[in-house]
Every structure is written in structure tokens, then in C-alpha cells.
ChimeraX commands (.cxc) that place a marker at each C-alpha (Angstrom):
marker #1 position 1.05,17.95,-25.07 radius 0.5
marker #1 position 2.78,15.77,-22.51 radius 0.5
marker #1 position 5.90,17.21,-20.96 radius 0.5
marker #1 position 9.04,15.20,-21.62 radius 0.5
marker #1 position 10.89,14.05,-18.54 radius 0.5
marker #1 position 14.52,15.09,-18.31 radius 0.5
marker #1 position 16.99,12.20,-17.93 radius 0.5
marker #1 position 18.31,11.82,-14.39 radius 0.5
marker #1 position 22.08,12.01,-14.06 radius 0.5
marker #1 position 23.66,9.81,-11.41 radius 0.5
marker #1 position 26.27,11.04,-8.97 radius 0.5
marker #1 position 29.70,10.67,-10.64 radius 0.5
marker #1 position 31.67,11.67,-7.52 radius 0.5
marker #1 position 32.66,8.13,-6.51 radius 0.5
marker #1 position 33.83,7.27,-10.04 radius 0.5
marker #1 position 35.97,10.40,-10.20 radius 0.5
marker #1 position 37.34,9.83,-6.69 radius 0.5
marker #1 position 38.28,6.22,-7.43 radius 0.5
marker #1 position 40.21,7.45,-10.49 radius 0.5
marker #1 position 41.97,10.08,-8.38 radius 0.5
marker #1 position 42.80,7.37,-5.83 radius 0.5
marker #1 position 44.50,5.25,-8.48 radius 0.5
marker #1 position 46.56,8.09,-9.91 radius 0.5
marker #1 position 47.59,9.61,-6.57 radius 0.5
marker #1 position 48.63,6.19,-5.27 radius 0.5
marker #1 position 50.80,5.58,-8.36 radius 0.5
marker #1 position 52.30,9.07,-8.43 radius 0.5
marker #1 position 52.70,9.01,-4.64 radius 0.5
marker #1 position 54.78,5.82,-4.57 radius 0.5
marker #1 position 56.90,7.28,-7.37 radius 0.5
marker #1 position 57.64,10.55,-5.55 radius 0.5
marker #1 position 58.07,8.78,-2.20 radius 0.5
marker #1 position 60.84,6.72,-3.79 radius 0.5
marker #1 position 59.05,3.41,-3.28 radius 0.5
marker #1 position 59.38,2.43,-6.97 radius 0.5
marker #1 position 62.36,2.96,-9.31 radius 0.5
marker #1 position 62.69,6.12,-11.42 radius 0.5
marker #1 position 62.58,3.88,-14.50 radius 0.5
marker #1 position 58.82,3.44,-13.95 radius 0.5
marker #1 position 58.11,7.14,-14.70 radius 0.5
marker #1 position 57.10,6.59,-18.37 radius 0.5
marker #1 position 54.41,4.14,-17.21 radius 0.5
marker #1 position 52.78,6.93,-15.20 radius 0.5
marker #1 position 51.85,8.69,-18.46 radius 0.5
marker #1 position 49.29,6.04,-19.37 radius 0.5
marker #1 position 47.96,5.89,-15.81 radius 0.5
marker #1 position 47.51,9.66,-15.69 radius 0.5
marker #1 position 45.79,9.78,-19.09 radius 0.5
marker #1 position 43.45,6.91,-18.21 radius 0.5
marker #1 position 42.56,8.47,-14.86 radius 0.5
marker #1 position 41.82,11.85,-16.42 radius 0.5
marker #1 position 38.74,10.57,-18.28 radius 0.5
marker #1 position 36.55,9.68,-15.26 radius 0.5
marker #1 position 37.45,13.01,-13.68 radius 0.5
marker #1 position 36.65,15.03,-16.79 radius 0.5
marker #1 position 33.44,13.17,-17.61 radius 0.5
marker #1 position 32.46,13.30,-13.94 radius 0.5
marker #1 position 33.01,17.07,-13.96 radius 0.5
marker #1 position 30.73,17.48,-16.97 radius 0.5
marker #1 position 28.01,15.41,-15.28 radius 0.5
marker #1 position 28.39,17.44,-12.07 radius 0.5
marker #1 position 27.97,20.68,-13.99 radius 0.5
marker #1 position 24.92,19.17,-15.67 radius 0.5
marker #1 position 23.54,18.36,-12.20 radius 0.5
marker #1 position 24.27,21.91,-11.02 radius 0.5
marker #1 position 27.09,20.85,-8.68 radius 0.5
marker #1 position 29.57,23.58,-9.49 radius 0.5
marker #1 position 32.05,23.00,-6.64 radius 0.5
marker #1 position 32.61,19.29,-7.28 radius 0.5
marker #1 position 32.42,19.83,-11.05 radius 0.5
marker #1 position 35.10,22.51,-10.82 radius 0.5
marker #1 position 37.55,20.46,-8.79 radius 0.5
marker #1 position 36.96,17.30,-10.85 radius 0.5
marker #1 position 37.48,19.32,-14.03 radius 0.5
marker #1 position 40.64,20.92,-12.65 radius 0.5
marker #1 position 42.06,17.58,-11.50 radius 0.5
marker #1 position 41.03,15.86,-14.74 radius 0.5
marker #1 position 42.54,18.44,-17.06 radius 0.5
marker #1 position 45.11,20.80,-15.60 radius 0.5
marker #1 position 46.63,18.56,-12.93 radius 0.5
marker #1 position 46.38,15.10,-14.47 radius 0.5
marker #1 position 46.95,15.98,-18.12 radius 0.5
marker #1 position 49.56,18.61,-17.22 radius 0.5
marker #1 position 51.54,16.05,-15.25 radius 0.5
marker #1 position 51.11,13.44,-18.01 radius 0.5
marker #1 position 52.40,15.72,-20.75 radius 0.5
marker #1 position 55.29,16.84,-18.57 radius 0.5
marker #1 position 56.28,13.22,-18.00 radius 0.5
marker #1 position 55.88,12.58,-21.73 radius 0.5
marker #1 position 58.33,15.39,-22.49 radius 0.5
marker #1 position 60.77,13.92,-19.97 radius 0.5
marker #1 position 60.40,10.45,-21.49 radius 0.5
marker #1 position 60.90,11.73,-25.06 radius 0.5
marker #1 position 63.65,14.29,-24.41 radius 0.5
marker #1 position 65.29,12.61,-21.44 radius 0.5
marker #1 position 66.36,14.01,-18.10 radius 0.5
marker #1 position 68.44,17.16,-18.36 radius 0.5
marker #1 position 66.80,18.33,-21.60 radius 0.5
marker #1 position 65.06,21.09,-19.64 radius 0.5
marker #1 position 64.82,22.31,-16.06 radius 0.5
marker #1 position 61.68,21.97,-13.89 radius 0.5
marker #1 position 61.34,25.44,-12.35 radius 0.5
marker #1 position 58.17,26.35,-14.25 radius 0.5
marker #1 position 56.58,23.24,-12.74 radius 0.5
marker #1 position 57.25,24.81,-9.34 radius 0.5
marker #1 position 54.99,27.70,-10.31 radius 0.5
marker #1 position 52.45,25.19,-11.73 radius 0.5
marker #1 position 52.26,23.21,-8.47 radius 0.5
marker #1 position 52.25,26.25,-6.16 radius 0.5
marker #1 position 49.41,27.86,-8.15 radius 0.5
marker #1 position 47.49,24.58,-7.83 radius 0.5
marker #1 position 48.20,24.58,-4.09 radius 0.5
marker #1 position 46.50,27.98,-3.74 radius 0.5
marker #1 position 43.53,26.93,-5.91 radius 0.5
marker #1 position 43.10,23.66,-4.02 radius 0.5
marker #1 position 43.07,25.43,-0.65 radius 0.5
marker #1 position 40.29,27.69,-1.98 radius 0.5
marker #1 position 38.34,24.55,-2.95 radius 0.5
marker #1 position 38.97,23.14,0.54 radius 0.5
marker #1 position 37.15,26.09,2.10 radius 0.5
marker #1 position 34.16,25.39,-0.15 radius 0.5
marker #1 position 34.15,21.73,0.81 radius 0.5
marker #1 position 33.79,22.71,4.47 radius 0.5
marker #1 position 30.27,23.97,3.74 radius 0.5
marker #1 position 27.14,21.76,3.61 radius 0.5
marker #1 position 26.41,19.35,1.98 radius 0.5
marker #1 position 30.11,18.53,2.23 radius 0.5
marker #1 position 31.95,17.89,5.49 radius 0.5
marker #1 position 35.04,18.75,7.49 radius 0.5
marker #1 position 36.49,15.35,6.57 radius 0.5
marker #1 position 36.28,16.18,2.86 radius 0.5
marker #1 position 37.60,19.68,3.54 radius 0.5
marker #1 position 40.63,18.23,5.37 radius 0.5
marker #1 position 41.35,15.76,2.55 radius 0.5
marker #1 position 41.26,18.47,-0.11 radius 0.5
marker #1 position 43.45,20.75,2.03 radius 0.5
marker #1 position 45.92,17.88,2.55 radius 0.5
marker #1 position 46.41,17.25,-1.17 radius 0.5
marker #1 position 46.98,20.98,-1.59 radius 0.5
marker #1 position 49.95,20.67,0.77 radius 0.5
marker #1 position 51.22,17.81,-1.43 radius 0.5
marker #1 position 51.08,20.21,-4.39 radius 0.5
marker #1 position 53.02,22.80,-2.38 radius 0.5
marker #1 position 55.71,20.19,-1.67 radius 0.5
marker #1 position 55.83,19.27,-5.38 radius 0.5
marker #1 position 56.32,22.96,-6.12 radius 0.5
marker #1 position 59.18,23.23,-3.64 radius 0.5
marker #1 position 60.69,20.06,-5.11 radius 0.5
marker #1 position 60.54,21.50,-8.64 radius 0.5
marker #1 position 61.92,24.91,-7.65 radius 0.5
marker #1 position 64.69,23.76,-5.33 radius 0.5
marker #1 position 65.34,20.14,-6.22 radius 0.5
marker #1 position 64.64,19.19,-2.59 radius 0.5
marker #1 position 64.37,15.41,-2.41 radius 0.5
marker #1 position 62.78,15.71,1.03 radius 0.5
marker #1 position 59.95,17.87,-0.36 radius 0.5
marker #1 position 59.41,15.30,-3.12 radius 0.5
marker #1 position 59.27,12.46,-0.61 radius 0.5
marker #1 position 56.83,14.35,1.62 radius 0.5
marker #1 position 54.66,15.05,-1.44 radius 0.5
marker #1 position 54.71,11.36,-2.29 radius 0.5
marker #1 position 53.61,10.32,1.19 radius 0.5
marker #1 position 50.85,12.95,1.20 radius 0.5
marker #1 position 49.62,11.73,-2.19 radius 0.5
marker #1 position 49.46,8.15,-0.87 radius 0.5
marker #1 position 47.43,9.39,2.11 radius 0.5
marker #1 position 45.16,11.32,-0.27 radius 0.5
marker #1 position 44.64,8.13,-2.26 radius 0.5
marker #1 position 43.38,6.43,0.91 radius 0.5
marker #1 position 41.13,9.44,1.58 radius 0.5
marker #1 position 39.68,9.18,-1.95 radius 0.5
marker #1 position 39.02,5.44,-1.61 radius 0.5
marker #1 position 37.25,5.95,1.72 radius 0.5
marker #1 position 35.21,8.92,0.46 radius 0.5
marker #1 position 34.21,7.15,-2.76 radius 0.5
marker #1 position 33.25,4.02,-0.81 radius 0.5
marker #1 position 31.12,6.16,1.52 radius 0.5
marker #1 position 29.34,7.72,-1.47 radius 0.5
marker #1 position 28.77,4.42,-3.31 radius 0.5
marker #1 position 27.62,2.47,-0.26 radius 0.5
marker #1 position 25.50,5.36,1.04 radius 0.5
marker #1 position 23.68,5.76,-2.26 radius 0.5
marker #1 position 23.31,2.00,-2.76 radius 0.5
marker #1 position 21.91,1.29,0.71 radius 0.5
marker #1 position 20.07,4.65,0.91 radius 0.5
marker #1 position 21.66,5.44,4.28 radius 0.5
marker #1 position 25.09,6.41,5.56 radius 0.5
marker #1 position 27.35,3.35,5.91 radius 0.5
marker #1 position 30.75,5.04,6.30 radius 0.5
marker #1 position 30.65,8.35,8.20 radius 0.5
marker #1 position 31.99,11.48,6.52 radius 0.5
marker #1 position 31.39,13.83,9.45 radius 0.5
marker #1 position 29.61,17.17,9.58 radius 0.5
marker #1 position 30.03,20.45,7.72 radius 0.5
marker #1 position 32.49,22.93,9.22 radius 0.5
marker #1 position 30.56,25.96,7.95 radius 0.5
marker #1 position 26.77,26.30,8.09 radius 0.5
marker link #1:1,2 radius 0.2
marker link #1:2,3 radius 0.2
marker link #1:3,4 radius 0.2
marker link #1:4,5 radius 0.2
marker link #1:5,6 radius 0.2
marker link #1:6,7 radius 0.2
marker link #1:7,8 radius 0.2
marker link #1:8,9 radius 0.2
marker link #1:9,10 radius 0.2
marker link #1:10,11 radius 0.2
marker link #1:11,12 radius 0.2
marker link #1:12,13 radius 0.2
marker link #1:13,14 radius 0.2
marker link #1:14,15 radius 0.2
marker link #1:15,16 radius 0.2
marker link #1:16,17 radius 0.2
marker link #1:17,18 radius 0.2
marker link #1:18,19 radius 0.2
marker link #1:19,20 radius 0.2
marker link #1:20,21 radius 0.2
marker link #1:21,22 radius 0.2
marker link #1:22,23 radius 0.2
marker link #1:23,24 radius 0.2
marker link #1:24,25 radius 0.2
marker link #1:25,26 radius 0.2
marker link #1:26,27 radius 0.2
marker link #1:27,28 radius 0.2
marker link #1:28,29 radius 0.2
marker link #1:29,30 radius 0.2
marker link #1:30,31 radius 0.2
marker link #1:31,32 radius 0.2
marker link #1:32,33 radius 0.2
marker link #1:33,34 radius 0.2
marker link #1:34,35 radius 0.2
marker link #1:35,36 radius 0.2
marker link #1:36,37 radius 0.2
marker link #1:37,38 radius 0.2
marker link #1:38,39 radius 0.2
marker link #1:39,40 radius 0.2
marker link #1:40,41 radius 0.2
marker link #1:41,42 radius 0.2
marker link #1:42,43 radius 0.2
marker link #1:43,44 radius 0.2
marker link #1:44,45 radius 0.2
marker link #1:45,46 radius 0.2
marker link #1:46,47 radius 0.2
marker link #1:47,48 radius 0.2
marker link #1:48,49 radius 0.2
marker link #1:49,50 radius 0.2
marker link #1:50,51 radius 0.2
marker link #1:51,52 radius 0.2
marker link #1:52,53 radius 0.2
marker link #1:53,54 radius 0.2
marker link #1:54,55 radius 0.2
marker link #1:55,56 radius 0.2
marker link #1:56,57 radius 0.2
marker link #1:57,58 radius 0.2
marker link #1:58,59 radius 0.2
marker link #1:59,60 radius 0.2
marker link #1:60,61 radius 0.2
marker link #1:61,62 radius 0.2
marker link #1:62,63 radius 0.2
marker link #1:63,64 radius 0.2
marker link #1:64,65 radius 0.2
marker link #1:65,66 radius 0.2
marker link #1:66,67 radius 0.2
marker link #1:67,68 radius 0.2
marker link #1:68,69 radius 0.2
marker link #1:69,70 radius 0.2
marker link #1:70,71 radius 0.2
marker link #1:71,72 radius 0.2
marker link #1:72,73 radius 0.2
marker link #1:73,74 radius 0.2
marker link #1:74,75 radius 0.2
marker link #1:75,76 radius 0.2
marker link #1:76,77 radius 0.2
marker link #1:77,78 radius 0.2
marker link #1:78,79 radius 0.2
marker link #1:79,80 radius 0.2
marker link #1:80,81 radius 0.2
marker link #1:81,82 radius 0.2
marker link #1:82,83 radius 0.2
marker link #1:83,84 radius 0.2
marker link #1:84,85 radius 0.2
marker link #1:85,86 radius 0.2
marker link #1:86,87 radius 0.2
marker link #1:87,88 radius 0.2
marker link #1:88,89 radius 0.2
marker link #1:89,90 radius 0.2
marker link #1:90,91 radius 0.2
marker link #1:91,92 radius 0.2
marker link #1:92,93 radius 0.2
marker link #1:93,94 radius 0.2
marker link #1:94,95 radius 0.2
marker link #1:95,96 radius 0.2
marker link #1:96,97 radius 0.2
marker link #1:97,98 radius 0.2
marker link #1:98,99 radius 0.2
marker link #1:99,100 radius 0.2
marker link #1:100,101 radius 0.2
marker link #1:101,102 radius 0.2
marker link #1:102,103 radius 0.2
marker link #1:103,104 radius 0.2
marker link #1:104,105 radius 0.2
marker link #1:105,106 radius 0.2
marker link #1:106,107 radius 0.2
marker link #1:107,108 radius 0.2
marker link #1:108,109 radius 0.2
marker link #1:109,110 radius 0.2
marker link #1:110,111 radius 0.2
marker link #1:111,112 radius 0.2
marker link #1:112,113 radius 0.2
marker link #1:113,114 radius 0.2
marker link #1:114,115 radius 0.2
marker link #1:115,116 radius 0.2
marker link #1:116,117 radius 0.2
marker link #1:117,118 radius 0.2
marker link #1:118,119 radius 0.2
marker link #1:119,120 radius 0.2
marker link #1:120,121 radius 0.2
marker link #1:121,122 radius 0.2
marker link #1:122,123 radius 0.2
marker link #1:123,124 radius 0.2
marker link #1:124,125 radius 0.2
marker link #1:125,126 radius 0.2
marker link #1:126,127 radius 0.2
marker link #1:127,128 radius 0.2
marker link #1:128,129 radius 0.2
marker link #1:129,130 radius 0.2
marker link #1:130,131 radius 0.2
marker link #1:131,132 radius 0.2
marker link #1:132,133 radius 0.2
marker link #1:133,134 radius 0.2
marker link #1:134,135 radius 0.2
marker link #1:135,136 radius 0.2
marker link #1:136,137 radius 0.2
marker link #1:137,138 radius 0.2
marker link #1:138,139 radius 0.2
marker link #1:139,140 radius 0.2
marker link #1:140,141 radius 0.2
marker link #1:141,142 radius 0.2
marker link #1:142,143 radius 0.2
marker link #1:143,144 radius 0.2
marker link #1:144,145 radius 0.2
marker link #1:145,146 radius 0.2
marker link #1:146,147 radius 0.2
marker link #1:147,148 radius 0.2
marker link #1:148,149 radius 0.2
marker link #1:149,150 radius 0.2
marker link #1:150,151 radius 0.2
marker link #1:151,152 radius 0.2
marker link #1:152,153 radius 0.2
marker link #1:153,154 radius 0.2
marker link #1:154,155 radius 0.2
marker link #1:155,156 radius 0.2
marker link #1:156,157 radius 0.2
marker link #1:157,158 radius 0.2
marker link #1:158,159 radius 0.2
marker link #1:159,160 radius 0.2
marker link #1:160,161 radius 0.2
marker link #1:161,162 radius 0.2
marker link #1:162,163 radius 0.2
marker link #1:163,164 radius 0.2
marker link #1:164,165 radius 0.2
marker link #1:165,166 radius 0.2
marker link #1:166,167 radius 0.2
marker link #1:167,168 radius 0.2
marker link #1:168,169 radius 0.2
marker link #1:169,170 radius 0.2
marker link #1:170,171 radius 0.2
marker link #1:171,172 radius 0.2
marker link #1:172,173 radius 0.2
marker link #1:173,174 radius 0.2
marker link #1:174,175 radius 0.2
marker link #1:175,176 radius 0.2
marker link #1:176,177 radius 0.2
marker link #1:177,178 radius 0.2
marker link #1:178,179 radius 0.2
marker link #1:179,180 radius 0.2
marker link #1:180,181 radius 0.2
marker link #1:181,182 radius 0.2
marker link #1:182,183 radius 0.2
marker link #1:183,184 radius 0.2
marker link #1:184,185 radius 0.2
marker link #1:185,186 radius 0.2
marker link #1:186,187 radius 0.2
marker link #1:187,188 radius 0.2
marker link #1:188,189 radius 0.2
marker link #1:189,190 radius 0.2
marker link #1:190,191 radius 0.2
marker link #1:191,192 radius 0.2
marker link #1:192,193 radius 0.2
marker link #1:193,194 radius 0.2
marker link #1:194,195 radius 0.2
marker link #1:195,196 radius 0.2
marker link #1:196,197 radius 0.2
view
């Protein structure tokens, strides 16, 4: 009896990263104060739409045996993106002042710690120091969001916004490197070398 060939799953990393780039750019300009507060309800749809490529990409990564990227894509696609979307939904429905944001401080600081753990993993081959630095950088954005939620510090919120915009650029570059590298079967945009062997 002939053995059936398993379907080959493509690399979903670029798709997930492009989605993260869109959402971090939009959330970043909001927190950095570059767009009016009245645009906040529009972020709900953006966050929900961007969660799907991350979540589906995570499932494909797990199917491919890529636990590290699958884990971070799943975390970003569910906990971070959907958590932020539902929080904004509550704010939009109940209005500002209906509740206080302190629990979101704990949410963001816990995600900061988890993201820094992921960053260490991304410093190991086949990933690179560039990817490690990008993941660590967005973790600092989460820390600033936590400080903003706990203390109401506008400066922390602005810093978080700027860091999210920078992370968006990182995601676009990384995704472009993956797409072009796989398409042309050779590195086009450098991503550097692993930090840990």
C-alpha cells in the first residue's frame, strides 16, 4: 500500500508579523498621542482583525513543530490582541470613568515578563539577535503600558506608543525578510546571527 504524503505547511511567520505590524502601528499612534482619543473605538475592529492571522499562524507553527514562534503568535493573537480589544470594547460601551484601569497594569506587566522570556528564546538559532532585540523592545512597551495603567503616567503611555511604532517597523522588516528570503531562496534582507549557539 502506497504511503500517503503529508501536506506541507508553509511558513506563516510573515503573515502573522504583518498583522502585528498593522496593530502595533495603530495602537502605537494612539498611545503616542498622534491621533485623537475619539479614534479608540475604531481600534477594536483593527485588533480583532489582526488577531486572526496571529492565531491561525500559531496553529500552523505548532503543526510544523515550531513551538517558540507558535507560542508567541498564539499569545499575541489571543491574550494581548483580544484582551486589548475587549478592554477597549468595555470602555466604548461603558464610557471612560466606568471602571479604573489598575488590573490592566498587572496584565501588561505580566506580559512584559513573558515577552522577555520569549526574547531569550529568540536569541537562539535559527532565530537571531535582531529578532531577540525586537521582541525584548516590545516587552518594554508592555512594561510602559503597565506603568501607565497603574499610575496614570501620560509619559509612560507616550513612551509605550513610540516603542509600539518602532516594533511595527521591526515587524514589517522581519516579515519582508522572511517573505523575500523564501521567495528568492536566499537572504535578501539580513536578520543577523544568533546570540546563543
